[in-house]
C-alpha positions as CSV (number, residue, x, y, z in Angstrom):
1,M,-8.5,-13.4,-3.9
2,A,-12.0,-12.5,-5.2
3,N,-13.4,-12.9,-1.9
4,R,-10.5,-11.2,0.0
5,K,-11.1,-8.5,2.5
6,P,-10.4,-4.9,1.4
7,S,-6.6,-3.7,1.6
8,Y,-5.7,-0.5,3.4
9,L,-2.4,1.8,3.4
10,D,-1.8,3.5,6.8
11,L,-0.3,7.0,6.6
12,F,1.0,9.0,9.5
13,A,0.4,5.7,11.4
14,G,1.6,6.9,14.8
15,A,1.1,3.9,17.2
16,G,-1.5,2.1,15.4
17,G,-4.9,3.2,16.9
18,L,-6.4,4.0,13.6
19,S,-5.1,0.8,12.0
20,E,-6.5,-1.2,15.0
21,G,-9.9,-1.0,14.2
22,F,-9.2,-2.1,10.4
23,Q,-7.3,-5.1,11.6
24,R,-10.0,-6.2,13.8
25,Q,-12.5,-5.9,10.9
26,G,-10.3,-8.0,8.7
27,Y,-8.8,-5.8,6.4
28,I,-5.6,-6.5,4.9
29,D,-2.8,-4.1,6.0
30,I,-0.4,-3.3,3.2
31,A,2.1,-0.8,4.8
32,H,2.1,1.7,7.8
33,V,4.1,4.6,7.2
34,E,5.5,6.5,10.1
35,M,8.6,8.7,10.9
36,N,8.7,8.0,14.7
37,S,11.2,5.1,15.6
38,D,9.5,4.4,18.8
39,A,6.2,4.3,17.3
40,C,7.1,2.2,14.3
41,E,8.5,-0.4,16.9
42,T,5.2,-0.3,18.6
43,L,3.5,-1.1,15.1
44,K,5.9,-4.0,14.5
45,T,5.1,-5.4,17.7
46,R,1.3,-5.4,17.0
47,S,1.9,-6.7,13.8
48,V,3.8,-9.6,15.3
49,Y,0.6,-9.7,17.8
50,Y,-1.7,-10.5,15.1
51,Y,0.7,-12.8,13.1
52,L,1.0,-15.1,16.2
53,K,-2.7,-14.8,17.0
54,Q,-3.5,-16.1,13.6
55,N,-1.3,-18.8,13.9
56,N,-2.1,-20.1,17.4
57,M,1.3,-18.9,18.8
58,M,0.3,-16.6,21.3
59,N,2.4,-18.0,24.1
60,L,5.5,-16.2,22.5
61,Y,3.8,-13.0,22.6
62,Y,3.0,-13.6,26.3
63,R,6.7,-14.5,27.1
64,Y,7.7,-11.1,25.5
65,L,5.4,-9.4,27.8
66,R,6.5,-11.0,31.0
67,E,10.2,-10.0,29.5
68,E,11.5,-13.7,28.9
69,I,12.3,-13.0,25.6
70,S,13.6,-10.0,24.0
71,R,12.1,-7.8,21.3
72,D,14.6,-9.2,18.7
73,E,13.8,-12.8,19.5
74,L,9.7,-11.9,19.3
75,Y,10.5,-10.5,15.8
76,H,12.7,-13.1,14.6
77,S,9.8,-15.8,15.4
78,V,7.8,-14.6,12.8
79,P,8.5,-14.3,8.9
80,E,10.4,-10.9,7.8
81,E,7.5,-9.7,6.0
82,V,5.5,-9.3,9.3
83,T,7.6,-6.2,10.5
84,S,8.9,-4.9,7.1
85,S,5.5,-3.7,6.5
86,V,6.1,-1.2,8.8
87,I,8.0,1.7,7.1
88,E,9.9,4.2,9.1
89,H,10.0,7.1,6.8
90,T,9.3,10.8,6.4
91,I,6.6,11.9,4.3
92,S,7.8,15.0,2.4
93,A,7.7,16.1,-1.3
94,D,11.5,14.9,-1.6
95,T,10.9,11.5,-0.4
96,M,7.7,10.4,-2.3
97,N,9.4,8.2,-5.0
98,Q,11.2,6.5,-2.1
99,L,8.0,5.6,-0.4
100,Y,6.2,4.4,-3.5
101,S,9.0,2.1,-4.4
102,R,9.1,0.4,-0.8
103,I,5.2,0.3,-0.8
104,E,5.2,-1.3,-4.3
105,R,7.7,-4.1,-3.0
106,I,5.5,-4.8,-0.1
107,K,2.3,-5.0,-2.4
108,R,4.5,-7.5,-4.8
109,S,5.3,-9.5,-1.6
110,K,1.7,-9.8,-0.2
111,R,0.2,-10.4,-3.8
112,I,-1.9,-7.2,-3.5
113,R,-2.5,-5.3,-6.7
114,K,-5.0,-2.5,-5.3
115,I,-5.0,-0.5,-2.2
116,D,-8.6,-0.2,-1.5
117,V,-8.7,2.3,1.4
118,I,-6.2,4.8,2.7
119,I,-6.4,5.8,6.4
120,G,-4.5,8.8,8.3
121,G,-4.2,11.9,9.4
122,P,-1.2,14.3,9.5
123,P,0.3,15.5,12.6
124,C,-2.1,17.6,14.6
125,Q,0.3,20.0,16.3
126,A,0.1,22.5,13.5
127,Y,-3.8,22.8,13.6
128,S,-4.1,22.5,17.3
129,L,-5.7,25.5,19.0
130,V,-3.3,25.0,21.9
131,G,-0.2,24.8,19.8
132,R,-1.4,28.0,18.1
133,A,-1.8,29.8,21.2
134,R,1.7,28.8,22.6
135,S,3.1,29.7,19.1
136,E,4.7,32.9,18.4
137,D,3.6,32.9,14.6
138,S,0.3,30.8,15.4
139,M,2.2,27.7,14.1
140,E,2.1,29.6,10.5
141,S,5.5,28.7,9.6
142,D,5.5,25.2,10.9
143,P,6.1,22.7,7.7
144,R,3.5,20.4,8.9
145,N,0.6,22.8,7.8
146,H,1.1,21.5,4.5
147,L,1.5,17.6,5.0
148,Y,-2.1,17.5,3.8
149,L,-0.8,18.1,0.4
150,R,1.3,14.8,0.4
151,Y,-1.7,12.8,1.6
152,I,-3.5,14.0,-1.1
153,E,-0.7,13.1,-3.5
154,I,-0.9,9.6,-2.5
155,V,-4.6,9.4,-2.6
156,D,-4.1,10.5,-6.3
157,H,-1.3,8.0,-7.0
158,Y,-3.3,5.0,-5.7
159,K,-6.6,6.1,-6.0
160,P,-8.2,4.0,-3.5
161,K,-12.1,3.5,-3.4
162,M,-12.2,5.4,0.1
163,F,-9.9,7.2,2.5
164,V,-10.2,8.2,6.0
165,F,-8.5,11.6,7.0
166,E,-8.8,12.2,11.1
167,N,-7.6,15.6,12.8
168,V,-8.3,17.9,15.6
169,P,-11.1,20.4,15.5
170,G,-8.5,23.2,15.0
171,L,-8.1,22.0,11.1
172,Y,-11.2,24.1,10.2
173,T,-9.6,27.2,11.1
174,A,-5.8,26.7,10.6
175,G,-4.4,29.4,8.3
176,G,-7.9,31.3,8.5
177,G,-9.6,28.1,7.0
178,H,-7.2,28.1,3.9
179,Y,-5.9,24.6,4.6
180,F,-9.2,22.9,5.2
181,S,-10.9,24.5,2.1
182,D,-7.6,23.8,-0.1
183,L,-7.8,20.3,1.2
184,K,-11.4,19.6,0.2
185,S,-10.8,21.7,-3.3
186,K,-7.9,19.4,-4.1
187,L,-9.8,16.3,-3.2
188,D,-12.5,17.1,-5.5
189,E,-9.9,18.0,-8.4
190,I,-8.6,14.4,-8.1
191,G,-11.9,12.9,-8.3
192,Y,-13.2,12.3,-5.0
193,E,-16.5,13.3,-3.2
194,V,-15.9,14.2,0.6
195,M,-17.7,15.0,3.7
196,D,-16.6,15.9,7.1
197,H,-18.1,15.9,10.8
198,L,-16.9,17.1,13.9
199,I,-17.3,13.9,16.1
200,N,-17.2,13.7,19.8
201,F,-16.0,10.3,20.6
202,D,-17.8,9.9,24.0
203,D,-21.1,9.7,21.8
204,Y,-19.9,6.5,20.7
205,G,-18.9,4.3,23.7
206,L,-15.5,5.9,24.4
207,L,-15.2,7.1,28.2
208,Q,-13.6,10.3,26.9
209,N,-14.5,13.7,25.8
210,R,-12.4,13.8,22.6
211,K,-13.5,15.9,19.6
212,R,-12.2,15.1,16.1
213,V,-12.8,15.9,12.6
214,I,-13.3,12.8,10.4
215,L,-13.5,13.5,6.7
216,I,-14.1,10.5,4.5
217,G,-13.9,10.5,0.8
218,W,-14.9,8.1,-2.0
219,K,-14.6,8.1,-5.7
220,R,-17.2,10.2,-7.6
221,G,-20.1,8.5,-8.9
222,S,-19.3,5.3,-7.1
223,G,-22.8,5.5,-5.1
224,R,-20.6,5.6,-1.5
225,F,-21.4,8.0,1.2
226,Y,-20.7,9.2,4.7
227,P,-21.8,6.6,7.3
228,N,-24.2,7.1,9.7
229,F,-22.5,6.2,13.1
230,E,-24.9,5.0,15.7
231,V,-24.9,6.9,19.0
232,V,-24.3,4.5,22.0
233,N,-26.3,5.3,24.8
234,H,-24.7,3.8,28.2
235,E,-24.4,4.4,31.8
236,Y,-20.6,3.3,32.2
237,T,-18.4,5.7,34.2
238,L,-14.5,5.8,34.7
239,K,-14.9,3.5,37.4
240,D,-15.8,0.9,35.3
241,L,-12.5,1.5,33.3
242,L,-10.2,1.4,36.4
243,S,-11.5,-0.5,39.5
244,D,-9.8,-3.8,38.6
245,L,-6.4,-2.1,38.4
246,P,-4.0,-2.4,41.3
247,V,-3.7,0.2,43.9
248,L,-0.2,1.8,43.1
249,H,1.7,4.9,44.9
250,P,4.3,7.1,43.3
251,T,7.2,5.4,41.8
252,E,5.4,1.7,42.4
253,T,4.9,-0.8,39.5
254,S,2.4,-3.5,39.6
255,D,1.9,-6.3,36.9
256,Q,-0.9,-8.1,38.9
257,Y,-4.8,-7.1,38.6
258,K,-6.5,-6.2,41.4
259,T,-9.3,-8.9,40.8
260,T,-9.8,-11.6,38.1
261,E,-13.4,-10.3,37.9
262,I,-13.3,-8.1,34.7
263,P,-15.9,-5.3,34.7
264,E,-18.5,-5.3,31.8
265,Y,-17.3,-2.4,30.1
266,L,-13.9,-4.0,29.6
267,K,-15.2,-7.1,28.3
268,K,-17.8,-5.4,26.0
269,Y,-15.0,-3.4,24.3
270,N,-12.5,-6.1,24.3
271,I,-10.3,-4.2,26.4
272,R,-9.1,-6.8,28.9
273,T,-9.5,-10.7,28.5
274,E,-9.0,-13.6,30.9
275,N,-5.4,-14.0,29.3
276,D,-4.1,-10.7,29.5
277,I,-0.8,-9.7,31.3
278,L,-0.7,-6.1,32.9
279,T,2.1,-3.9,31.4
280,L,3.2,-0.4,31.4
281,N,1.6,0.2,34.8
282,S,4.2,2.3,36.6
283,A,3.3,5.4,38.7
284,R,5.4,8.6,38.4
285,Y,7.5,10.1,41.3
286,L,5.6,12.9,42.7
287,N,7.0,15.4,45.2
288,E,5.5,16.6,48.1
289,H,4.5,20.0,47.0
290,D,2.5,18.6,44.2
291,A,1.0,15.6,46.2
292,E,-0.3,18.2,48.5
293,I,-2.1,19.9,45.4
294,Y,-3.1,16.5,44.4
295,R,-4.8,15.8,47.6
296,R,-6.8,18.9,47.5
297,V,-8.0,18.7,43.9
298,I,-9.1,15.0,44.5
299,E,-10.9,16.1,47.7
300,A,-12.7,18.9,46.0
301,W,-14.1,16.6,43.5
302,N,-14.7,13.5,45.3
303,N,-16.4,15.4,48.4
304,D,-18.2,18.2,46.6
305,N,-17.8,17.6,42.8
306,K,-16.0,20.9,42.4
307,R,-13.2,21.4,40.1
308,L,-10.4,23.4,41.9
309,K,-9.2,26.3,40.0
310,Y,-5.4,27.1,40.3
311,T,-6.2,30.4,41.9
312,D,-8.5,28.3,44.4
313,L,-5.2,27.0,46.3
314,P,-3.4,28.7,49.1
315,E,-0.8,30.9,47.8
316,E,2.0,29.2,49.5
317,L,1.3,26.4,46.9
318,W,1.6,28.7,43.9
319,T,4.5,28.1,41.9
320,H,3.2,29.6,38.4
321,N,3.3,33.5,37.7
322,N,0.6,33.0,34.9
323,R,-2.7,33.0,36.9
324,G,-4.7,34.3,33.8
325,C,-5.0,31.0,32.0
326,F,-4.7,27.3,32.3
327,L,-6.2,27.5,35.6
328,D,-7.5,23.8,35.2
329,R,-3.7,22.7,35.1
330,F,-4.3,20.3,38.1
331,K,-7.4,18.0,37.1
332,V,-8.6,14.8,38.4
333,I,-9.9,12.1,36.5
334,A,-13.5,11.8,37.8
335,S,-14.5,8.2,38.4
336,N,-18.0,9.0,38.8
337,L,-18.4,10.7,35.4
338,S,-19.0,9.0,31.8
339,S,-15.9,10.6,30.1
340,S,-12.6,12.1,31.3
341,Q,-10.7,15.0,29.8
342,T,-9.0,14.6,26.5
343,I,-6.1,12.5,26.8
344,V,-3.2,14.2,25.2
345,A,0.6,13.9,24.3
346,H,1.6,16.6,26.9
347,L,1.4,13.5,29.5
348,S,4.9,12.8,28.5
349,K,5.9,16.1,30.3
350,D,3.5,15.8,33.7
351,G,0.4,14.3,35.0
352,H,-1.1,17.0,36.7
353,Y,-4.2,17.1,34.2
354,F,-4.5,13.5,34.8
355,I,-4.8,12.8,38.4
356,H,-6.0,9.5,39.8
357,P,-9.3,9.7,41.2
358,D,-8.2,7.6,44.5
359,I,-7.0,9.8,47.2
360,N,-5.0,7.0,48.7
361,Q,-3.0,6.6,45.6
362,C,-2.5,10.4,45.1
363,R,-0.7,10.1,41.9
364,S,-1.3,10.9,37.9
365,I,-2.2,8.0,35.8
366,T,0.0,5.3,34.5
367,V,0.5,4.7,30.7
368,R,-1.9,1.6,30.8
369,E,-4.5,3.7,32.4
370,A,-4.1,6.4,29.9
371,A,-4.4,3.6,27.3
372,R,-7.5,2.3,28.5
373,I,-9.3,5.6,28.4
374,Q,-8.1,5.8,24.9
375,S,-9.7,2.3,24.5
376,F,-6.5,0.5,23.8
377,P,-6.7,-3.4,24.9
378,D,-4.5,-4.4,27.7
379,D,-2.6,-6.9,25.2
380,Y,-1.6,-3.5,23.3
381,F,2.3,-3.2,24.1
382,F,3.8,0.6,23.3
383,E,7.6,0.5,22.7
384,G,10.1,3.2,24.0
385,N,10.5,4.8,27.3
386,R,7.6,6.0,29.5
387,S,7.7,9.5,28.0
388,A,7.6,8.1,24.2
389,Q,4.5,5.7,25.6
390,F,2.5,8.6,26.6
391,I,3.2,10.6,23.4
392,Q,2.0,7.5,21.4
393,V,-1.1,7.2,23.4
394,G,-2.3,10.8,23.5
395,N,-1.7,11.2,19.9
396,A,-3.5,8.0,18.9
397,V,-6.9,7.4,17.5
398,P,-9.0,5.4,20.0
399,P,-9.5,1.7,18.7
400,I,-13.3,1.8,19.7
401,I,-13.6,4.8,17.2
402,S,-11.4,3.1,14.4
403,E,-13.3,0.0,14.5
404,M,-16.4,1.6,14.3
405,I,-15.4,3.5,11.2
406,A,-13.9,0.4,9.6
407,K,-17.1,-1.4,10.2
408,E,-19.1,1.1,8.5
409,L,-17.0,1.5,5.5
410,L,-16.5,-2.4,5.0
411,K,-20.5,-2.4,4.2
412,Q,-19.5,-0.2,1.5
413,L,-16.9,-2.0,0.1
C-alpha cells in the first residue's frame, strides 16, 4: 500500500468526464456520487469497462456494445463492488450523514484509509450566464446556488491533500460575486490554499471553444501549488475528428466506420483504436423547413466562411418572433476550424446550433460526434435514451482536460 497511487472521490460526477482522466492516470477511485440515474448507469458501465480491461476480459464489454448481452448480464460478470462504488445520491444538508456512511463502507471494502483527492463541480445551471438570462429572478432562488457549501463540507470532513473544483465562468459573477468569494473564504477557513484560473480548453488540445473555471486547492503549508498547464500548439481541425465516421442522413443509424484508417488526432488522444465498435451514432429526424435552413447555413459557411444570422434568412423561413437575440441559433460545426462552439446539454432539445458540416448529410450531429468533440473515446458508452445521452455529454468535463489535470496533480502527490 505504501506505493499505491493516490485515491480520489468524485462528487457531482455526471457521466464521469472528470473522473476519466484520473482513471487513465492510475488513481484509485473510491466512489462516484451522482443524483441522475442515467448518468449513474453510465458511470457503472465505465467502471465495468476498466475492470474488464485490467483483467483481460474486454470481449465481454464488446459483446455488450454489440447488444449480444444485456446490461444486467454485463454488470453480473464483475464483482459487485465494481458497480457499488457508484452512489446514486442527492447531495444536500439533509443527506450528508447517509452519504458519509456509504462512502465509509466502500473505503473499508477497498481497504483504503485516506481520500487523497476530491474532484467535482456542482451543477452549473445556477451559475450559467445563459441560465440567468432566461430566469425571471436570475436564478437567485435556485437551491443549486448553495451546493458549493456541501462540497466544502465534504472537503472539510475528509481533508484530502488536494481538490479540483470545476465550473462555468458565470461562477465568478453569480449572486453578484458573493458565491465565489464565499467559496474561497470558507476553503481558507478550513485550512486550504486555493487558486483559480479561467481556462479555455482549446488551448490544451481540445477541438472546442470551452471556457471553464478550474479551482484547485491544497492543504496550507504543504508546499503544493497550482499546476502550470502547458499550452498545446497544433494544426488539427474538426475534419480530423469527423472524417472517419460514416455518411448519415436524418433518422439513419450506422455502426460501421467509413474507413479503417484512424486519423492522427484520434490516435494521439486515444479517441479511437483498432478494436473499437461504433455506437450511439444515430441521426435525428429533420423536417423539410429546418432542412432548408440547414442547407443555407452550411452553404454560407462552406462557400464563403460566413455565419448566417437568423435575420439573414428569407422571411418565409422565420418561425421565431424573437429577432433581437440568439440570432446564431442555427450554426454549423465548421470542419476547417480548429475548434467548435461549446457543446452544451441543450443538444437534448434540438441540434440547430450543432449542424454537421457536410451538406450532403444535412443534419445535426449525433451523440457519438458530440462525444468526440468533447474528447470522449469511442469505447465510452452513455446510458439512457438519446436525450439523456446528449445531456450527459454536454455537461461533462472533456477527458483530455481531466487527464491533463490528473497528470499534473500526480507529480505533487
